[in-house]
C-alpha positions in Angstrom: -53.6 64.8 -69.7 -52.9 61.4 -71.4 -49.8 60.9 -69.3 -51.7 61.5 -66.0 -54.3 58.9 -67.0 -51.6 56.4 -67.8 -49.9 56.8 -64.3 -53.3 56.4 -62.6 -54.0 53.2 -64.5 -50.6 51.7 -63.6 -51.0 52.6 -59.9 -54.4 51.0 -59.8 -53.1 47.8 -61.4 -50.2 47.7 -58.8 -52.6 48.0 -55.9 -54.9 45.3 -57.3 -52.0 42.8 -57.7 -51.2 42.9 -53.9 -47.4 43.4 -54.5 -45.2 45.4 -52.3 -42.9 48.0 -53.5 -39.3 46.9 -53.6 -37.1 48.0 -50.7 -33.4 48.5 -50.3 -33.4 47.2 -46.7 -32.3 43.7 -45.9 -35.1 41.1 -45.3 -35.9 40.3 -41.7 -34.3 37.1 -40.3 -36.7 34.2 -39.9 -37.2 33.5 -36.2 -35.8 30.2 -34.8 -38.4 27.4 -34.6 -39.2 26.4 -31.1 -37.9 22.9 -31.6 -34.4 24.3 -32.0 -34.6 26.2 -28.7 -35.9 23.8 -26.0 -36.4 20.6 -27.9 -36.5 17.5 -25.7 -34.8 15.5 -28.5 -31.8 17.9 -28.6 -30.1 18.8 -31.8 -32.0 17.3 -34.8 -28.6 16.7 -36.5 -27.6 14.2 -33.6 -29.5 11.0 -33.2 -30.9 10.4 -29.6 -29.0 8.0 -27.3 -30.2 4.4 -27.3 -31.4 3.0 -24.0 -28.1 1.0 -23.6 -26.0 4.1 -24.2 -28.1 6.2 -21.8 -27.8 3.6 -19.0 -24.1 2.7 -19.4 -22.0 3.9 -16.4 -19.0 6.1 -16.9 -15.6 4.3 -16.7 -14.1 4.4 -13.2 -11.1 6.7 -12.6 -7.8 4.8 -12.1 -7.5 6.5 -8.7 -10.6 4.7 -7.5 -9.0 1.3 -8.1 -6.1 2.0 -5.8 -6.4 0.4 -2.3 -6.8 2.7 0.6 -3.7 3.2 2.8 -3.9 0.9 5.8 -4.2 2.4 9.3 -0.9 2.4 11.3 -2.2 -0.4 13.5 -3.3 -2.7 10.7 -1.3 -5.9 10.0 0.4 -6.0 6.6 2.7 -8.4 4.8 6.2 -6.9 5.2 7.4 -7.8 1.7 4.5 -5.7 0.2 5.8 -2.5 1.9 9.6 -3.1 2.3 11.1 -3.5 -1.2 13.9 -6.0 -1.5 13.6 -7.3 2.1 14.7 -11.0 2.5 12.6 -13.3 4.6 13.5 -16.6 6.3 11.1 -17.1 9.2 13.0 -19.6 11.3 10.0 -20.6 13.4 8.1 -21.7 10.3 10.5 -24.6 10.0 12.8 -26.6 12.3 16.0 -24.6 11.9 15.7 -22.9 15.3 16.7 -23.6 18.8 13.6 -25.8 19.5 14.0 -28.0 16.4 10.3 -27.7 16.0 7.8 -25.9 13.8 6.3 -23.1 15.9 3.9 -21.6 13.4 2.8 -22.5 9.9 3.2 -19.3 7.8 6.3 -18.1 6.0 5.5 -14.4 5.3 6.5 -11.8 7.8 3.7 -9.6 9.1 4.0 -6.3 10.9 1.9 -3.3 11.9 1.7 -1.0 8.9 3.4 1.8 10.9 6.3 -0.5 11.8 6.5 -1.6 8.1 6.8 2.0 7.0 9.7 2.6 9.4 11.4 -0.6 8.3 11.1 0.4 4.6 13.0 3.6 5.4 15.8 1.6 7.1 15.9 -0.7 4.1 16.2 2.2 1.7 19.1 3.8 3.7 21.0 0.5 3.7 20.4 0.0 0.0 22.5 3.1 -0.6 25.4 1.1 0.8 24.6 -2.1 -1.1 23.1 -3.8 1.9 19.7 -4.9 3.0 17.7 -6.6 5.8 16.8 -10.3 6.3 13.9 -11.0 8.6 14.0 -14.1 10.9 10.9 -13.4 12.9 8.2 -10.7 13.0 4.7 -11.0 14.3 4.3 -14.1 16.5 0.9 -15.4 17.4 0.1 -15.8 21.1 0.0 -19.6 21.0 3.4 -19.6 19.4 4.8 -17.6 22.3 3.3 -20.1 24.8 4.9 -22.9 22.9 8.3 -21.3 23.0 7.9 -20.6 26.8 7.1 -24.3 27.4 10.3 -25.3 25.6 12.5 -22.5 27.1 11.1 -20.9 30.2 14.0 -18.4 30.5 13.1 -14.8 30.6 16.4 -13.7 29.2 15.7 -15.3 25.9 11.9 -15.9 25.7 9.3 -13.5 27.0 6.9 -15.0 29.5 3.5 -15.0 27.8 1.7 -15.0 31.1 3.1 -11.5 31.7 1.8 -9.8 28.6 2.8 -12.2 25.8 5.8 -10.8 23.9 6.6 -7.7 21.9 6.5 -10.0 18.8 2.8 -10.5 19.5 2.3 -6.8 19.3 3.4 -6.8 15.7 6.1 -4.1 16.1 9.1 -6.3 16.8 11.6 -8.1 14.5 14.5 -10.4 14.7 16.8 -9.6 11.7 20.3 -9.3 10.3 22.2 -7.7 7.5 22.7 -9.1 4.0 24.8 -8.0 1.0 23.4 -7.3 -2.5 23.2 -11.0 -3.3 21.3 -11.8 -0.1 24.2 -13.4 1.7 24.3 -12.9 5.4 27.1 -10.7 6.8 29.2 -12.0 9.7 27.6 -11.2 13.0 28.6 -11.8 16.7 26.6 -15.1 16.9 24.0 -17.2 15.2 20.2 -16.5 15.6 18.8 -17.5 18.9 22.2 -18.4 20.3 21.9 -18.5 24.1 25.4 -17.4 25.0 27.3 -14.2 25.9 28.1 -13.8 22.2 24.5 -12.7 21.6 24.5 -9.6 23.7 25.6 -6.1 22.6 29.0 -6.2 24.3 31.0 -6.8 21.2 34.4 -7.1 23.0 34.3 -10.9 22.7 33.7 -11.1 18.9 35.7 -10.4 15.8 36.2 -6.8 14.7 34.2 -7.5 11.5 31.3 -9.0 13.4 31.3 -6.1 15.8 31.3 -3.6 12.9 28.4 -5.3 11.2 26.4 -5.5 14.3 27.0 -1.8 15.1 26.0 -0.9 11.5 22.7 -2.8 11.9 22.1 -1.1 15.2 22.8 2.4 13.9 20.5 1.9 10.9 17.7 0.5 13.1 17.9 3.1 15.8 18.0 5.9 13.3 14.8 4.5 11.8 12.9 4.5 15.1 13.6 1.1 16.6 14.9 0.2 20.1 17.5 -2.6 20.5 17.4 -5.4 23.1 20.6 -5.7 25.2 20.7 -9.5 25.3 20.1 -10.1 21.5 21.9 -8.2 18.8 19.2 -9.3 16.3 16.1 -8.1 18.3 14.5 -4.6 17.6 11.2 -3.1 18.6 9.4 -0.1 17.1 9.3 2.9 19.5 5.6 3.1 18.7 3.6 0.9 21.1 0.8 -1.4 20.1 -1.3 -3.8 22.2 -0.7 -7.5 22.0 -2.8 -9.1 19.3 -4.7 -12.3 20.2 -7.0 -12.7 17.2 -5.0 -12.0 14.0 -3.4 -15.0 12.3 -1.3 -14.8 9.1 -2.5 -17.2 6.4 -0.7 -20.6 6.5 0.9 -22.0 3.3 -1.9 -24.4 2.6 -4.5 -21.7 3.0 -2.6 -19.4 0.6 -2.4 -22.3 -1.9 -6.1 -22.9 -1.6 -6.9 -19.2 -2.1 -4.7 -18.7 -5.1 -5.0 -22.2 -6.6 
């Protein structure tokens, strides 16, 4: 009887204290606070971006800094696309058949499509330790008129009144072969020599000159250029372009002002 009264007393005390009976089960996990789920500030462990950091643009990709490839008809500086090519534009000085300066720029310019073809020719010749030297490339319309005034002979100067010249189309070159040091190889004649030696009948020149001229012709024709019968140095791209009346390469003084 005494024991039962003691048990009832202890049970009554336990209920009055508000305590729960111990349990062997694991306590329930505390639910995540809302700020950890969709907080506009983000992770409380990471400080928010400053306004300067938030507005700073991402660095540009290196690919975005590369210039776009020109269109085939666009004019480009030959030396930029034909590695190792030598240039000596004769009409930029007085060392030509006229003895006069015909135009005032010293960089050869071509249509981009023509420059690509010339680069392939240059690469093929480089395997033999040879290269190209350009004497004339794009020729402005007024320069062609000046040449015609000095030498109105259709065998050697195109009549600009009949469609200018293939040089004014930007797809034609006057050039020769050079060795690895840039020295010109022996050829049938000098540049712009108005004599039978300039044509492609090599029976009247030395065997070495004939061999070199044929080597140049083989390389150029394989690269997509057509030779001119009366001038061993003259080649035109098989791709046709209209004569250009507006484009002018920058003159030396203009380039100096631009870069100076």
